C-alpha positions in Angstrom: 0.0 0.0 0.0 1.9 3.0 -1.4 4.1 3.1 -4.4 6.4 6.0 -3.4 10.1 5.6 -2.9 9.9 3.2 0.0 7.1 1.0 -1.3 8.5 0.8 -4.8 12.0 0.0 -3.5 10.6 -2.9 -1.4 8.6 -4.2 -4.4 11.7 -4.1 -6.5 13.7 -6.1 -3.8 10.9 -8.7 -3.4 10.5 -9.1 -7.2 14.0 -10.6 -7.5 12.3 -13.9 -6.6 10.1 -14.8 -9.6 7.9 -17.0 -7.3 6.7 -14.0 -5.4 3.6 -12.1 -6.7 3.5 -8.4 -5.7 0.7 -5.9 -6.1 1.6 -2.2 -5.6 -1.4 0.1 -4.9 -0.6 3.8 -5.4 -3.1 6.6 -5.3 -1.2 8.9 -7.7 -0.7 8.2 -11.4 2.8 6.8 -12.2 5.4 9.1 -13.9 5.1 9.3 -17.6 7.7 7.3 -19.5 8.7 10.2 -21.7 9.1 12.7 -18.8 11.8 15.2 -19.5 14.6 14.4 -17.0 16.5 17.7 -17.4 17.1 19.0 -13.9 14.5 21.6 -12.9 14.4 24.1 -10.1 11.3 22.8 -8.4 12.5 19.3 -7.7 13.0 18.1 -4.2 16.1 16.1 -3.5 17.4 13.4 -1.2 20.8 12.6 0.2 21.3 8.9 -0.3 23.5 7.2 2.3 26.0 4.7 0.9 23.9 1.8 2.4 20.9 3.0 0.3 23.1 3.2 -2.8 24.2 -0.4 -2.1 20.6 -1.6 -2.3 20.0 0.2 -5.6 23.3 -1.2 -6.8 22.2 -4.8 -6.1 19.0 -4.0 -8.0 21.0 -3.0 -11.0 19.6 0.6 -10.8 22.6 2.5 -9.3 24.6 3.1 -12.5 21.7 5.0 -14.1 20.9 6.9 -10.8 24.6 7.7 -10.3 24.6 9.6 -13.6 22.0 12.0 -12.2 23.5 12.2 -8.7 26.1 14.5 -7.2 28.6 13.0 -4.7 29.2 14.6 -1.2 32.9 14.8 -0.6 32.9 16.9 2.6 30.3 17.8 5.2 30.9 21.0 7.2 28.9 21.4 10.5 28.7 24.9 12.0 26.6 27.0 14.4 25.7 30.4 13.1 27.4 33.1 15.2 29.5 30.5 17.0 33.1 29.3 16.9 32.4 25.6 16.6 33.1 23.8 13.4 33.4 20.1 12.4 34.4 18.7 9.1 33.9 15.1 7.8 35.8 14.2 4.7 35.2 11.2 2.4 38.9 10.7 1.9 39.5 10.4 5.6 36.7 7.8 5.8 38.2 5.9 2.9 35.0 6.0 0.8 34.4 7.4 -2.7 31.7 9.7 -1.3 29.9 10.3 2.0 26.6 10.1 0.1 25.0 11.2 -3.1 22.4 13.9 -3.7 19.7 13.0 -6.3 16.3 14.5 -7.2 13.4 12.4 -5.9 11.7 12.3 -9.3 14.8 10.6 -10.8 14.7 7.8 -8.2 10.9 7.4 -8.9 11.4 7.2 -12.6 14.1 4.5 -12.4 12.1 2.5 -9.9 8.9 2.7 -11.9 10.6 1.7 -15.1 12.2 -1.2 -13.4 8.9 -2.4 -11.9 7.2 -2.2 -15.3 9.7 -4.8 -16.5 9.0 -7.2 -13.6 6.4 -9.8 -14.7 5.6 -10.6 -11.1 4.7 -7.0 -10.1 1.1 -5.7 -10.7 1.4 -1.8 -10.4 -2.1 -0.3 -9.8 -2.2 3.5 -10.1 -4.1 5.6 -9.6 -5.9 3.2 -7.2 -7.0 3.3 -3.5 -7.4 0.7 -0.8 -10.8 1.1 0.8 -11.1 -1.7 3.3 -8.9 -4.2 5.2 -10.1 -7.3 7.1 -8.7 -10.6 8.2 -9.7 -13.7 6.4 -8.3 -16.8 8.1 -4.5 -16.5 8.1 -4.5 -13.8 5.4 -5.5 -10.2 4.9 -8.4 -9.3 2.6 -7.9 -6.0 0.8 -10.8 -4.2 -0.9 -9.6 -1.6 -3.5 -10.7 0.6 -6.3 -8.7 0.7 -9.5 -9.7 1.8 -13.1 -13.2 2.5 -11.8 -13.7 -1.0 -10.7 -13.8 -2.6 -7.2 -11.4 -5.5 -6.6 -10.7 -7.8 -3.7 -7.3 -9.3 -3.1 -6.1 -11.8 -0.5 -2.5 -11.7 0.7 -0.4 -13.2 3.5 1.4 -9.9 4.0 0.2 -6.3 3.6 2.9 -3.6 3.7 1.7 -0.1 4.6 4.0 2.5 3.1 1.6 5.3 2.3 3.2 8.2 4.1 2.9 10.1 7.4 -0.8 10.7 7.0 -1.3 7.0 6.5 -4.8 5.7 5.4 -3.5 2.2 6.0 -2.7 2.8 9.6 -6.2 4.3 10.0 -7.9 1.3 8.4 -6.1 -1.0 10.8 -6.7 1.2 13.8 -3.0 1.8 14.4 -2.5 5.0 16.3 0.5 7.4 15.8 2.2 9.8 18.1 2.8 13.2 16.5 5.1 15.7 18.1 5.2 19.1 16.2 8.5 20.9 16.0 6.9 24.3 15.5 9.0 24.6 12.4 8.4 24.7 8.7 10.9 23.4 6.1 11.5 25.7 3.1 12.8 23.8 0.2 14.4 25.2 -3.0 17.5 25.1 -5.2 19.9 28.0 -5.8 22.9 28.6 -8.1 26.1 30.1 -6.6 28.7 32.2 -8.5 31.4 29.7 -7.9 31.8 25.8 -7.8 30.4 24.1 -4.8 33.2 21.5 -4.8 30.9 18.8 -3.6 30.6 20.4 -0.1 27.5 19.8 2.0 26.7 22.3 4.8 24.8 21.6 8.0 24.3 25.0 9.5 22.5 25.6 12.8 20.9 29.0 12.7 18.8 31.1 15.1 15.6 30.0 13.4 16.5 26.3 12.8 18.8 23.9 11.0 19.8 24.8 7.4 21.0 22.0 5.1 22.8 23.0 1.9 23.5 20.0 -0.4 25.5 19.9 -3.6 23.4 19.2 -6.7 24.1 18.6 -10.4 24.6 21.6 -12.6 26.5 23.3 -9.8 23.4 24.0 -7.8 22.8 23.9 -4.0 19.8 22.1 -2.7 18.3 24.0 0.2 16.3 22.7 3.2 15.8 25.5 5.6 13.9 24.9 8.9 12.2 28.0 10.1 9.6 29.3 12.5 6.3 29.5 10.5 6.1 33.3 10.5 9.7 33.6 9.2 9.0 31.0 6.5 5.9 32.9 5.4 7.9 36.1 5.1 10.6 34.4 3.1 8.1 32.8 0.8 6.6 36.2 0.1 10.0 37.9 -0.5 11.3 38.5 -4.0 14.2 36.4 -5.3 16.8 39.1 -4.5 15.8 39.5 -0.9 15.4 35.8 -0.4 18.9 35.1 -1.7 20.3 37.8 0.5 18.7 36.3 3.6 20.0 32.9 2.7 23.5 34.1 2.1 23.5 35.7 5.5 22.2 32.6 7.2 24.4 30.1 5.4 27.6 32.0 5.8 30.5 32.6 3.3 30.8 29.0 2.2 27.9 29.3 -0.3 29.3 32.4 -2.0 27.1 34.9 -3.8 23.8 33.4 -5.1 22.7 34.2 -8.6 19.5 32.3 -9.1 16.8 30.7 -7.0 14.2 28.2 -8.0 10.6 27.6 -6.9 10.2 27.6 -3.1 7.9 25.2 -1.3 7.2 24.6 2.4 5.9 21.8 4.6 5.3 21.6 8.3 7.7 19.5 10.4 6.8 16.9 13.1 8.0 13.7 14.6 5.5 11.0 13.6 5.8 7.6 15.2 3.4 4.7 14.6 2.5 3.0 17.9 2.7 -0.4 16.2 4.9 -1.4 13.2 3.9 -5.0 12.9 0.7 -7.0 13.3 -0.3 -10.4 12.0 -0.1 -10.1 8.2 0.9 -6.4 8.3 4.1 -4.3 8.4 4.2 -0.5 8.5 7.2 1.1 6.7 8.6 4.5 5.7 7.0 7.7 6.9 3.9 5.7 7.9 6.1 4.1 10.6 8.4 7.0 11.4 8.5 10.5 9.9 11.6 12.3 11.1 12.9 15.9 11.1 15.1 16.4 8.0 18.0 17.8 10.0 20.3 14.7 9.5 18.8 13.4 6.3 18.1 10.0 7.8 14.4 9.4 7.2 14.5 7.7 3.8 17.9 6.1 4.5 16.6 4.5 7.7 13.5 3.3 5.9 15.7 1.7 3.3 17.6 -0.2 6.0 14.1 -1.4 7.2 13.5 -2.6 3.6 16.8 -4.5 3.5 16.2 -6.2 6.8 12.6 -7.0 6.1 13.6 -8.7 2.8 16.4 -10.6 4.6 13.9 -11.8 7.2 11.1 -12.7 4.7 13.4 -14.7 2.4 15.0 -16.4 5.3 11.6 -17.5 6.4 10.7 -18.7 2.9 13.5 -21.2 3.0 11.9 -22.6 6.2 8.4 -22.5 4.6 7.1 -20.1 7.2 4.2 -17.8 6.3 5.2 -14.2 5.7 2.3 -13.1 7.8 3.3 -14.9 10.9 3.4 -12.5 13.8 6.5 -14.0 15.4 8.4 -13.6 12.1 7.4 -10.0 11.7 8.3 -9.4 15.3 11.8 -10.8 14.7 12.2 -8.3 11.8 11.2 -5.5 14.2 13.6 -6.7 16.9 16.5 -6.7 14.4 15.6 -3.1 13.5 14.9 -1.8 17.0 18.3 -0.5 18.1 19.1 1.3 14.8 15.6 2.9 14.7 15.8 4.1 18.3 19.3 5.5 17.9 18.4 7.3 14.6 15.1 8.7 15.8 16.7 10.0 19.1 19.7 11.4 17.3 17.6 13.3 14.8 15.1 14.6 17.5 17.7 15.6 20.1 20.0 17.2 17.5 17.0 19.4 16.4 16.1 20.4 19.9 19.7 21.0 21.0 20.5 23.3 18.1 17.2 25.1 18.1 17.7 26.3 21.6 19.5 29.7 21.6 20.4 29.8 25.3 23.9 31.4 25.5 25.3 28.8 27.9 23.9 26.0 25.7 25.4 27.7 22.7 28.8 27.7 24.4 28.4 24.0 25.1 27.3 23.3 21.5 30.3 25.0 19.9 32.8 23.5 22.3 31.2 20.1 21.5 31.6 20.7 17.8 35.3 21.5 18.2 35.8 18.4 20.4 33.9 16.2 18.0 36.2 17.4 15.2 39.3 16.3 17.1 38.0 12.9 18.2 38.6 10.8 15.1 37.2 7.6 16.5 33.9 9.3 17.5 33.7 11.1 14.1 34.3 7.8 12.3 31.6 6.1 14.3 29.0 8.9 13.5 30.0 9.0 9.9 29.7 5.2 9.6 26.2 5.3 11.0 25.2 8.2 8.8 26.4 6.4 5.7 24.3 3.4 6.7 27.3 1.1 7.1 26.3 0.0 10.6 23.5 -2.2 9.2 23.8 -4.9 6.5 22.0 -3.8 3.3 23.0 -6.9 1.4 20.0 -8.6 -0.2 19.9 -12.4 -0.2 22.6 -13.8 -2.5 20.3 -16.4 -3.9 18.2 -13.7 -5.4 21.0 -11.7 -7.0 20.3 -10.5 -10.5 22.9 -12.1 -12.9 25.3 -9.5 -14.1 23.9 -6.7 -12.0 26.5 -4.4 -10.4 27.1 -5.6 -6.8 25.3 -8.9 -7.4 28.3 -11.2 -7.7 31.2 -9.7 -5.8 31.4 -6.3 -7.5 32.6 -3.6 -5.2 29.9 -2.0 -3.3 29.1 1.8 -3.4 30.9 2.3 -0.1 34.0 0.1 -0.2 37.3 1.8 0.2 38.7 3.1 -3.1 42.0 1.6 -4.3 43.4 4.9 -5.4 42.9 8.6 -5.3 41.5 8.4 -8.9 38.7 6.2 -7.7 37.6 8.8 -5.1 36.1 10.9 -7.8 34.3 8.0 -9.5 
């Protein structure tokens, strides 16, 4: 239920076994096959951790995605008006890149094109699930597609339809929503000088500001602001907006020459009170919608996908039903520590750097300086952020013949053998 980035990725992973039949139910029409893929200024982007890239690599999708992605070679973390600064470098971590920035629509286009070629995937869009009920040891799904009502029966329903999940509602699964009293303003800008693949995490008086390198020498901007401030910046003309952004981001962004379409969305921490039930799993933003401060929401969801696939195909070898509650609970147990750590890190980081108490500011900046000198701690944090703390390897028996990463090819995050490979 839900054919967005998480749902489509899971479907692609499961479809590697031709004996599995998957139905994807998505309420929006799929992207057109002839969509112009030239980068536009109104496209939202995602920073893909190396663990996420590894999943796409095993699916054979990463080479095409990589051509439309921009690598992150350095991440600079600063506190506006403070002296603290920390720098994480790909070369020091012995990886080709700390992550890759790609527009969401490109990910969607590649996933949809891939699913269309999978004979065991039925992609229904636009379509809507209207009812869910148990029928013996399966879930019965009532849906509308192409103006007709259909009924499907499945041992496993995966709910991946976003933070405002209809699937959660139909199953009576409650969620806990904690507003941040912030709005994310998203746009893209062009600087007057090369960005050199630098990503900035800047903590400002109004909220975190993420500046990510994009293709065509653009910066992708996610600026977290108080609602009134966001409204004022949305109403500002391009020149005034760019001046405000230059002041908030600091000298690293240079002088901005162009800004794209601006969009906003409210920020909240959304956590489902249940992620598994008999015959049902909740994934993606339907399970946990995070603050964008550390860029971990989609990447954590993709680690969920990898472990769920590992769990399901491990059970298939033992002939266990995929809807068995004990099996789904074992998946959740495997994911518990990483989910808890990632959610708490994102939430506490947001609250710590949104508090402008002078004494707390002194502690923040001292902490950034200390963090920059503690190589072991920095490497641990970088490893977690890159998704290397959790195995994202899909079951070997399902590897696509000849696909990159499917039969011993170097993964997206293995140490490069030379300085030349760092730029690949």
